[in-house]
C-alpha positions in Angstrom: 0.4 -0.1 -0.1 1.3 3.4 -1.0 0.8 6.7 1.2 1.1 10.1 -0.9 3.0 11.6 2.1 3.4 11.3 6.2 0.0 13.2 7.0 -1.5 11.2 4.8 -0.2 7.8 6.6 -1.1 9.9 9.6 -4.7 10.5 9.0 -5.1 7.1 7.7 -3.9 5.6 10.7 -6.2 7.7 12.6 -9.3 6.8 10.9 -8.3 3.2 10.9 -7.9 3.0 14.4 -11.2 4.7 15.3 -12.9 2.4 13.3 -11.3 -0.7 14.8 -12.5 0.6 18.3 -16.2 1.0 17.0 -16.6 4.3 15.7 -19.0 4.2 13.0 -19.4 7.9 11.9 -17.6 11.3 12.1 -18.8 15.0 12.0 -16.6 17.3 10.1 -16.3 21.2 9.8 -14.4 22.2 7.0 -10.9 23.7 6.9 -7.3 23.8 5.3 -5.7 22.7 8.5 -7.4 19.4 8.9 -7.3 18.2 5.2 -5.5 14.9 5.9 -7.8 14.1 8.3 -10.9 14.7 6.2 -9.6 12.7 3.4 -8.8 9.9 5.5 -12.2 9.9 6.8 -13.8 10.2 3.2 -11.5 7.4 2.0 -12.5 4.3 5.1 -14.8 2.5 4.0 -16.0 1.8 7.7 -16.5 5.5 8.4 -19.5 7.7 7.6 -18.7 11.0 7.3 -21.5 14.1 8.2 -20.3 17.4 6.9 -21.1 20.8 8.3 -20.3 24.2 7.5 -20.5 25.4 10.9 -18.6 23.8 13.9 -21.0 24.2 17.1 -23.4 22.5 14.7 -20.9 19.8 13.6 -20.2 19.3 17.4 -23.9 19.1 18.5 -24.8 16.6 15.8 -22.0 14.2 17.1 -23.2 14.9 20.4 -27.1 13.8 19.4 -25.6 10.9 17.8 -23.8 9.9 20.4 -26.2 10.5 22.9 -28.6 7.8 21.0 -26.1 5.2 20.0 -23.4 5.5 23.5 -20.7 5.5 20.9 -18.4 8.8 20.1 -19.2 10.3 16.7 -15.3 12.2 16.6 -15.8 15.7 15.8 -13.4 17.2 13.6 -12.3 20.8 13.0 -9.4 23.0 11.6 -7.2 25.5 13.8 -8.0 28.4 15.5 -11.2 29.5 16.5 -13.0 26.9 14.7 -11.7 24.9 17.7 -13.6 27.2 20.3 -17.0 27.0 18.7 -17.0 23.5 19.6 -16.9 24.0 23.6 -20.4 24.1 24.7 -20.9 20.7 23.1 -18.0 19.6 24.9 -19.3 21.3 27.9 -22.9 19.7 27.5 -21.1 16.1 26.8 -18.8 16.7 29.8 -22.4 17.6 32.1 -24.4 14.7 30.8 -21.7 11.9 30.3 -22.0 11.7 26.5 -18.9 10.3 24.9 -17.5 12.8 22.4 -13.6 12.4 20.6 -12.6 16.2 19.9 -9.9 16.0 16.8 -8.5 19.8 17.0 -6.3 20.1 13.4 -3.2 22.4 14.5 -0.1 24.2 13.2 3.0 22.5 14.0 4.7 23.7 17.2 7.4 25.5 15.2 4.5 28.1 14.0 3.2 28.9 17.8 3.9 31.8 19.1 5.0 33.3 15.8 2.0 35.6 14.6 1.5 32.7 12.0 -2.0 33.2 10.4 -4.9 31.3 12.0 -2.7 30.0 14.9 -3.8 30.0 18.7 -3.2 28.4 21.6 -5.3 25.0 21.5 -3.1 23.1 24.4 -5.8 22.2 27.0 -8.3 24.6 24.8 -11.0 22.9 27.2 -9.9 22.7 30.7 -11.2 20.2 33.1 -14.3 19.9 30.8 -12.8 16.9 29.0 -11.7 13.4 30.7 -8.5 13.7 28.8 -6.3 15.6 26.7 -2.9 15.2 24.8 -1.4 16.7 21.6 -0.2 14.2 19.5 3.2 14.2 18.1 3.7 15.7 14.5 3.5 13.0 11.6 6.6 11.0 10.6 7.2 8.1 9.1 8.1 6.2 12.6 7.3 2.6 13.9 7.3 3.9 17.3 5.3 7.2 16.7 2.8 5.4 14.7 2.2 2.8 17.4 2.1 5.2 20.0 -0.5 7.2 17.7 -2.4 4.1 17.7 -2.3 3.3 21.4 -3.5 7.1 22.0 -6.5 6.8 19.5 -7.5 3.2 21.4 -7.2 4.7 24.9 -9.0 8.2 23.7 -12.0 6.0 22.8 -12.1 3.8 25.8 -11.9 6.7 28.3 -14.4 8.4 26.3 -16.8 5.5 26.7 -15.6 4.5 30.2 -17.4 4.3 33.5 -17.6 7.9 33.5 -18.6 8.6 29.9 -17.5 12.1 28.4 -15.1 14.2 26.0 -12.1 13.6 25.0 -9.7 16.1 23.2 -6.7 15.3 21.2 -4.9 18.1 19.4 -3.2 17.1 16.1 -0.8 19.5 14.5 -0.1 19.0 10.9 2.9 20.3 8.6 2.1 21.3 4.9 1.8 19.4 2.7 -1.9 19.0 4.0 -3.3 17.4 0.5 -2.4 14.0 -0.5 0.9 15.6 -2.6 2.9 12.6 -3.4 7.0 13.2 -1.5 9.3 10.9 -0.9 8.8 10.5 3.2 6.7 7.2 3.6 8.6 4.4 1.8 7.6 1.0 0.4 10.2 -0.1 2.6 9.2 1.2 5.9 5.2 0.2 5.2 6.8 -3.7 4.7 9.0 -3.1 7.8 6.7 -1.7 10.3 3.1 -3.6 9.6 1.8 -3.5 12.5 2.1 0.2 13.5 1.0 1.1 9.7 -1.9 -1.1 9.6 -2.6 -2.0 13.1 -4.3 -4.9 15.0 -7.4 -6.9 13.5 -9.6 -5.3 16.6 -8.4 -2.3 18.8 -4.6 -1.4 19.1 -5.1 -1.4 22.8 -8.3 -3.5 24.5 -9.3 -1.5 26.9 -11.5 -3.4 30.2 -13.5 -1.3 32.3 -14.5 -2.7 35.5 -18.2 -1.9 36.8 -18.4 -1.8 40.3 -20.9 -3.5 42.4 -22.0 -3.1 46.2 -19.8 -4.9 48.3 -21.6 -7.5 50.6 -22.0 -5.9 53.7 -23.2 -2.3 52.3 -25.7 -4.2 49.8 -27.1 -6.2 52.8 -27.5 -3.1 54.8 -29.2 -1.2 52.0 -31.3 -4.4 51.2 -32.5 -4.3 54.6 -33.6 -0.9 54.4 -35.5 -1.6 51.4 -37.0 -4.6 52.4 -38.6 -3.0 56.0 -39.9 0.5 53.7 -43.4 0.6 53.9 -43.6 3.9 51.8 -40.7 3.0 49.1 -40.3 5.0 45.8 -37.9 4.7 42.7 -36.9 8.0 41.2 -35.4 7.2 37.6 -33.8 10.9 36.6 -32.5 11.7 33.4 -30.3 8.9 31.6 -31.1 6.6 34.5 -29.0 3.6 33.0 -31.3 1.0 33.9 -33.0 -1.4 31.3 -36.6 -1.6 31.3 -36.4 -5.0 32.7 -34.3 -4.2 35.4 -36.6 -1.2 36.4 -39.4 -4.1 36.5 -37.8 -6.6 38.1 -37.1 -4.0 41.1 -40.5 -2.5 41.1 -41.9 -5.8 41.2 -39.6 -7.0 44.2 -40.0 -4.1 46.2 -43.4 -3.1 45.3 -42.4 0.7 45.2 -43.7 2.9 42.6 -41.4 4.0 39.8 -41.6 8.0 39.3 -40.0 8.3 35.8 -38.4 11.5 34.2 -39.1 11.6 30.5 -35.6 11.5 29.4 -35.3 8.8 32.0 -35.7 5.9 29.5 -38.7 4.8 31.7 -41.7 7.2 31.2 -42.0 5.2 27.7 -41.4 1.4 26.8 -43.1 -1.7 27.2 -42.7 -1.7 31.1 -45.4 0.6 31.3 -47.6 -2.0 31.0 -46.0 -4.0 33.8 -45.3 -1.8 36.8 -46.8 1.5 38.1 -44.8 4.1 36.1 -46.0 7.4 37.0 -45.5 10.3 34.7 -47.8 13.3 36.4 -46.0 13.9 39.9 -44.9 17.4 38.9 -48.4 18.6 39.3 -49.7 16.5 42.0 -46.8 15.8 44.5 -47.0 19.2 46.4 -50.9 17.9 47.4 -49.2 14.7 49.3 -48.6 15.1 52.7 -47.5 11.7 53.3 -43.9 11.0 52.5 -41.9 8.1 51.5 -39.4 6.5 54.3 -36.9 5.3 51.8 -36.2 6.5 48.1 -34.0 4.6 45.3 -32.4 7.1 42.8 -31.0 6.7 39.5 -29.7 9.0 36.9 -29.4 12.5 37.2 -31.3 15.2 39.0 -35.3 14.8 38.0 -36.3 17.9 35.8 -39.3 18.2 38.0 -38.8 21.1 40.3 -42.1 19.7 42.3 -40.5 16.3 42.7 -37.3 17.7 44.1 -38.9 19.7 46.6 -40.8 16.6 47.9 -37.7 14.9 48.3 -35.8 17.7 50.3 -38.8 17.6 52.3 -39.2 14.1 52.9 -37.4 12.7 56.4 -36.8 9.5 54.0 -33.5 7.5 53.3 -32.6 8.7 50.1 -29.8 6.4 48.1 -28.3 7.7 45.0 -26.7 5.3 42.9 -24.4 6.3 40.3 -21.8 4.2 38.4 -19.0 7.4 38.8 -19.7 8.3 42.0 -21.3 11.5 41.0 -23.4 13.7 43.2 -26.7 14.1 41.0 -28.6 16.0 44.0 -28.8 19.5 44.5 -30.8 20.0 47.6 -27.8 17.7 49.6 -30.5 15.6 51.6 -29.6 12.1 50.4 -28.4 9.8 53.0 -26.6 7.3 50.6 -24.3 7.5 48.0 -23.5 4.5 46.0 -21.1 4.0 43.8 -22.1 1.0 41.6 -23.1 0.1 38.2 -27.2 0.3 38.9 -27.8 -3.1 37.1 -25.7 -4.7 39.2 -26.9 -2.8 42.0 -30.6 -4.0 41.6 -29.5 -7.4 41.0 -27.6 -7.5 44.1 -30.5 -6.1 46.1 -33.3 -8.1 44.4 -31.5 -11.1 45.2 -31.4 -10.2 48.7 -35.1 -9.4 49.3 -37.3 -11.8 50.3 -40.5 -10.2 51.1 -41.5 -6.4 51.3 -43.6 -4.5 53.6 -44.5 -1.7 51.4 -48.1 -0.3 52.2 -51.1 -1.0 49.8 -52.4 2.1 50.3 -49.0 3.9 49.3 -49.3 2.4 46.1 -52.5 3.0 45.5 -52.6 6.7 46.2 -50.1 6.9 43.7 -52.5 4.9 41.4 -55.4 6.8 42.3 -53.4 10.2 41.6 -52.1 9.2 38.2 -55.3 7.8 36.8 -57.0 11.3 38.2 -54.5 13.7 36.8 -54.8 11.9 33.4 -58.5 12.0 33.2 -58.1 15.7 34.3 -55.8 16.4 31.2 -57.4 14.3 28.5 -60.3 16.5 29.2 -58.3 19.6 28.7 -59.0 21.5 25.4 -57.6 24.7 25.9 -54.8 25.9 23.5 -51.8 26.0 25.2 -47.8 25.2 25.3 -48.5 22.1 27.8 -51.4 20.2 25.2 -48.7 20.5 22.2 -46.5 18.3 24.2 -49.4 16.0 25.5 -50.2 15.5 22.0 -46.9 15.1 20.6 -46.0 11.8 22.8 -49.7 10.9 22.6 -49.6 10.6 18.7 -45.7 9.7 18.3 -45.1 6.8 16.3 -43.9 3.5 17.8 -41.1 3.2 17.4 -39.8 7.3 17.2 -37.1 9.3 18.4 -38.2 12.7 20.3 -35.9 15.0 21.3 -37.1 18.1 23.3 -35.3 21.3 24.0 -34.7 22.9 27.2 -36.8 26.1 29.0 -40.4 25.2 28.5 -40.4 22.3 26.2 -38.7 19.5 28.7 -40.7 21.0 31.6 -44.1 20.2 29.6 -42.9 16.9 28.0 -42.2 16.2 32.4 -45.6 17.4 33.2 -47.6 16.4 30.0 -45.7 13.4 28.5 -48.3 10.8 29.6 -46.5 7.3 29.9 -47.0 4.8 26.8 -46.2 1.5 26.3 -44.3 2.5 23.0 -40.8 2.5 21.9 -40.2 6.4 22.1 -36.3 7.1 22.8 -36.9 10.8 24.8 -33.8 12.6 24.4 -32.4 16.1 25.6 -29.6 18.3 26.6 -29.9 18.0 30.1 -26.4 18.6 31.4 -25.7 22.3 31.2 -29.4 22.8 30.1 -28.4 25.2 27.3 -30.7 26.0 24.4 -27.6 26.0 21.8 -27.4 23.6 19.6 -30.8 21.6 20.3 -31.9 21.5 16.4 -27.9 19.6 15.7 -28.4 17.4 18.5 -31.7 16.5 17.5 -30.4 15.9 13.6 -27.3 13.7 15.3 -29.7 11.5 17.1 -32.0 11.5 13.8 -28.8 10.4 12.1 -29.0 6.7 13.9 -31.5 4.2 12.4 -34.6 4.8 10.6 -37.1 5.6 13.2 -38.8 8.5 12.8 -37.6 12.1 14.6 -39.5 14.5 16.5 -37.8 17.6 17.6 -39.8 19.9 19.8 -38.2 23.3 20.4 -38.9 26.7 21.2 -38.6 29.7 18.9 -35.2 30.7 21.0 -33.6 27.4 20.7 -34.8 27.5 17.0 -33.2 30.9 16.6 -29.9 29.8 18.4 -29.4 26.9 15.9 -30.8 27.9 12.4 -27.4 27.2 11.0 -27.8 23.5 12.2 -31.1 23.2 9.7 -28.3 22.6 7.2 -27.8 19.5 8.3 -31.5 18.2 6.9 -30.6 18.3 3.5 -26.1 17.7 4.0 -26.8 15.0 6.2 -29.9 13.6 5.1 -32.1 13.3 8.2 -35.8 14.0 8.0 -37.5 15.3 10.8 -40.8 16.4 12.1 -39.8 19.8 13.9 -42.2 21.2 16.0 -41.4 25.2 16.7 -43.5 26.2 19.3 -43.4 29.8 19.6 -44.5 32.3 22.4 -42.1 34.9 21.0 -39.4 34.8 23.6 -38.2 33.6 27.0 -41.4 32.1 28.1 -39.7 30.5 31.1 -39.2 33.8 32.8 -42.9 33.8 33.7 -42.1 31.1 36.4 -39.5 33.5 38.3 -39.8 36.2 40.5 -38.6 38.9 38.0 -42.1 38.6 36.3 -43.3 41.0 39.1 -41.1 43.6 38.2 -41.4 45.2 34.6 -39.8 47.0 33.6 -37.0 45.2 33.0 -38.9 42.2 32.6 -40.1 42.3 29.3 -37.7 43.9 27.3 -34.4 42.5 29.2 -35.6 38.8 30.4 -39.0 38.2 28.1 -37.0 39.2 25.0 -39.8 39.1 22.6 -38.2 38.9 19.4 -41.1 39.7 16.7 -39.2 37.2 14.1 -41.1 35.4 11.1 -39.6 32.1 11.1 -41.4 31.1 7.8 -38.7 32.1 5.5 -36.3 29.3 7.2 -38.4 26.9 5.4 -37.6 28.4 2.0 -34.0 28.8 3.0 -33.3 25.5 4.0 -35.7 23.8 1.6 -38.1 22.6 4.3 -41.8 22.0 4.4 -43.4 25.2 6.6 -47.0 25.3 8.4 -47.9 27.5 10.7 -50.9 27.0 13.3 -52.8 28.6 16.3 -55.0 25.9 17.9 -54.5 22.0 18.8 -57.2 20.9 16.2 -55.0 22.1 13.9 -51.8 21.2 15.0 -52.7 17.6 15.3 -53.9 17.3 12.0 -50.4 19.0 10.9 -48.5 16.9 13.1 -50.2 13.8 12.1 -49.9 14.9 8.5 -45.9 15.2 8.9 -45.1 11.9 10.7 -47.2 10.1 7.9 -44.9 12.1 5.2 -41.3 12.2 3.9 -39.0 14.7 4.0 -38.9 17.6 7.0 -41.7 19.5 7.9 -41.7 22.6 10.4 -44.9 22.9 12.3 -45.0 26.4 14.2 -47.5 26.6 16.8 -48.3 30.4 17.9 -48.9 30.6 21.6 -49.2 33.4 24.2 -46.5 32.6 26.6 -48.0 34.4 29.7 -51.7 32.8 29.0 -49.7 29.5 28.9 -47.9 29.9 31.9 -51.3 31.1 34.2 -53.4 28.3 32.3 -50.4 25.9 33.8 -51.1 27.3 37.4 -55.1 27.3 37.3 -54.7 23.6 35.9 -51.9 22.8 38.7 -54.4 24.2 41.5 -57.3 22.1 39.7 -55.4 18.9 39.6 -54.2 19.3 43.5 -58.1 19.8 44.6 -59.2 16.6 42.8 -56.0 14.8 44.4 -56.0 16.4 47.8 -55.0 13.6 50.4 
């Protein structure tokens, strides 16, 4: 095999080793300095390249894809400020524990601190937001350096997908020629003499095995005793709870505890919903409960629901937080136990030790009655408001499908109005840092996986922030139903005390923009429909789900009226469910 030059060799080895670690796709932002990487990824038959014109969109696309698959889709850019535009996605990947490999091309060291064009300090650019950082050696036809390169790539992917998954940054310097211009620095003799370095092994160059922690016998027995003797227990499945549906069924059936499932937990939707008590309406009725649990078992990140967080904070209960990396996803600081253990192994250990439970039947029945009354109330609601859109989105979503929701009000409305369903709906969102940047790109990245229909629910400000991401619909071949809930500004600020102070509330917090988003349909070759009622929305939504291509359904709502209606509905529900 003939390599044009040392940069071609270097890029080819990086692409080859990534593929051997299980990587199947890469997200590319164009630029001159990353040419050796771009060419190598384009030439590798085992890797699917997704090209983006905007670095921020490229990084969030990679993030969304990895969020769906659990496998990093390396993101590549040229040197300079291009790499800085990856930073928001790197932060989200760090906080949400999403595997990510960042490859930033760089000028050679000889050009640093010289005033050379597009040369900035890229050393440790992302600070402590990455699990690991390394500047790779400059390309050379050298057996030891190539083995080092393969080792670095294999370790980077293993670190990104380990017990505490997250972003890894590899800075990759290249000196000209950047294109595959033939030179004499990689001879046929070198390739023949160094087959291991040039072609690697059958699998990863370094096979990294991560152990999954399990509770030790003493702690396992103590926790099992506490759970077994509890009369009123709860299972809290927060976002990214890391449990299979079958495992959750096993835990709930064994303990008799109801499951309060965040919409992004992986447990609000799925066939297990028909087998155990999965609650989804708690955000609107828990503050009507005077009785508290005596034991709470928590998985995943902190729940979206403020009502649930406050209920747990007030509960004089033993709270057990299970986290495989020993993180602390509990900002009220009231939990008693932090168990560093793989959630699956924890449940296995606990259920093996429990022979009976003393859970009150009245306790379980209370949640079942509350759920039934709550959803009856919501289903009878005919008012046009934001929450109704999220109820309709989940009730009518295809089985299977991927649902991606924006932060601010969409995810909160999904939490309150997304009714549990025994349907394979993969609900995702960027709740690590909870930003509204990159939402569209993340959703399209998630939608690029497989053939399930993709539904994105986004607010108007999030849509505005990531309009560049819409280019991926055509460039990356991703179809979607995009539900754009337009309340003309930051509707979420109506939930804050600052609403009482106007000015400056309207102009500096609610920020009405008055933008007309319909031209984005023509700009990005999307079908665009505008509706102002739930009836019209349901009609357009179902039509889109049955159509090819990408449709944007803009739902016009009044943010303040929607907020007032949520409050009224909340009080009405509490009256019906009051203990």
